[in-house]
Every structure is written in C-alpha cells, then in structure tokens.
N, C-alpha and C positions, 0 to 999 in steps of 0.2 A: 513831372521831370524826376523828382526824388524816388517815385515809385519805380520808374524805368531802371534807375541806377541799382535799386534794391533787388529788382528781378534778375539783373544781369549777375548778382553775386550770391544768389541763392544756391542751395547745395545741388539742386537738380539743374542748374543751367548748363548748356553745352561747353561752355569754356571749363568749368570745374571738372565735369565728367571727362573731358578730353585730357586734363592734367592727370586725372587719377589713372586713366588707362595707360598714358604715356610713363607714368611713375611705376606701374606694375610690369611694364615691358622692360624698363630699365633694370628693375631688380631681377626680372627673369634673365636678363642677358648678363648681369653680373654674376647670377647664380651658375649659369652655365660656363662663363668664362672661368670661375674659380673652380669648378668640376675639371674642366680642361687642364688648368694649372696643376691641380693636385695629381692627375694622371701623368702629366709630363714629369713632375718631380719624382714620382714613383718609379717611372721609367728610368730616369737619369740614376736614381739610386741602385736600382736593379742592374743596370749595365755597369755601373762602377763596382758593385759587388762581386760581378760574375766576369769581370774583365781578366782575371788570373787564368780563369778556366779556358777563355778563348786564345789567349796569347801562350799559355804554357802548353797548349795543345795545338800546334800548328798543323799537325797531320789531321786533325779533325776537318779542318776546312779543305784540305786536300782529298780527303776520304769522301766528303759529301759532294765535292765537284766531280771527282772521277766516278762515283757511284751513280749520280743522277744526271750529268751532263749527257744529253741525247737519249736518256731512257724515255721509253713510251709510256709515260704515266703523267698524270696531272703535276704532281711535284717535279718529274723530270723537265716536263716542258717550261715550267715556271723557272727552275733553276737555270736551264739553258739560257733562257732569255735573259736572266740576270747576268750570268757569266758573259755572255755575247756581249751586253752593254758595257760591262766593265772591261772586257778585252778591247772593244773599239774605243771607248773613251779615255782609258788610261794607256792604250797601246802596250799591252802586256799579253803574256800567254801562259795561262795556269797560275798556279800559286808560287812555283819555284822557277818556272821558265817552262819552255817546251818539253823538255825532257820528261815532264811529269805525265804527259800523254804517252810516252814510250816505254817509260820504266815501270809504269803500274797498269794493272788490269782496269778496264774502264768499260763503261757503258758505251762510250763512244768507240772504243776499239772493236766491241762486239758488233756494232752496226757499220763501221768503215774499216776496211783491211788497212794495214799499216803501208802496203804499196800504193794504195789510192790516196791517202793522205795520213801522214803519222800523227798529226794534231789538227785540231779545228781549223778550217780555212780563214777564220777570223783572226787568227795568229799572224797572217800574212800582212805586210805592210801594204798601203794602199795609196792610190792618187788622191787628189782632191774630188774625184768623182766616183770614189769607193771601188775603183778597178784595182786589183793586186798589181804591184810592180812587176812582178815576175813569179807566176803561179809555179812554175817548174823550180825556180830558185828557191821559193818558200818550201815546197814539197821535198827538196833535197837537204833543206835545213841550212842554207847559205846565210849567214847574220845579216847582210844588208838586206835582205828581203823578208826578214822574220823579226817579230817582236820578241824581245828577251828580258825586258825589265819586268821587276816584280810589281804586282799590284800596289798601288799607292796605299791603299786602305790597309793593307797587312803591315806595310812599313809603318804607317802612321799608329796603328795599334800597338807595335812593338816599341816604337819610341815613347808613346804615351805612357805606357807601363813600366818603362825602365827608368824614366825619369826620377 
C-alpha cells in the first residue's frame, strides 16, 4: 500500500508530468499576453503622440478619401470599402459633407460623371431594406434624401485633441 502511494508521487508519474506541461502552457500563455499588452501600449503611445498630425491636417483625410475612393488599385478598393462602411454606419457623406465630391477632383469623379451621380450613391438616405428613399432627390442634392452630417470619428478626434 505504501509503495503504491510512493509510485504515484514519483517524478515520472502521469500526474506530475501533466502538471509540468500545464504549468509550461500557462507560462507560455502569460508571455504571449504580455507581448500583446506591450504592443497595445506602444500603439496607444504612438497614436497619442501623432494625434496632432491627424487633427491639425484635416485635409489629409479628405485628400486620401478623394484620391483613393473608387480607384482601381488594392489601396483604392480597401479605402473604398472603409469609406462605404463609414458612410453607411454613420450616415455621413465624405469628410465635410457631399460637397467634397463636387468641389475637388477625385478618383470617383474620374469614373463617374457628375451628371450620373455627383457623390457616391451610399450618400443617399435609405429605407430599412437598404433601398434609396429617392435616388433622383439624392442625385439632385435634396437634403431630405442625402446624408449631410460629418463622420463621427472626425468630430471625436477633434474634440479629443481640443479638450
């Protein structure tokens, strides 16, 4: 009986080996979590130190939007998807409103003549089924059928850095 108890507590027993493996996995998990935490802290510090560049230069965001929206490149397609999502979720149109698309030269204007649509069709107000309320009213710029508010992210960045 005593020898059976001694056999289960020896170093090579399955219980001890299992505990050593679990201990190593926990240490590996903690090391990976610490690495992720360090990268997140570095990201926060970088974005805090560069916030003035983004906010003091609002035309940078407008320029990138107009340069790459609807551009036939990987960067253009990615930026188009991003702006489409922002315009749908935040119910906005451009950085300063729909006039961005009319007042400045853009990749969108090169692919879509102003008479067809002066701004992206996603600037139009939509029903719950994602159907434009009035495509003609939106095309003509009637404010009841067009998103006109600024993106919430730009306003949040502005207020965050001016407080």
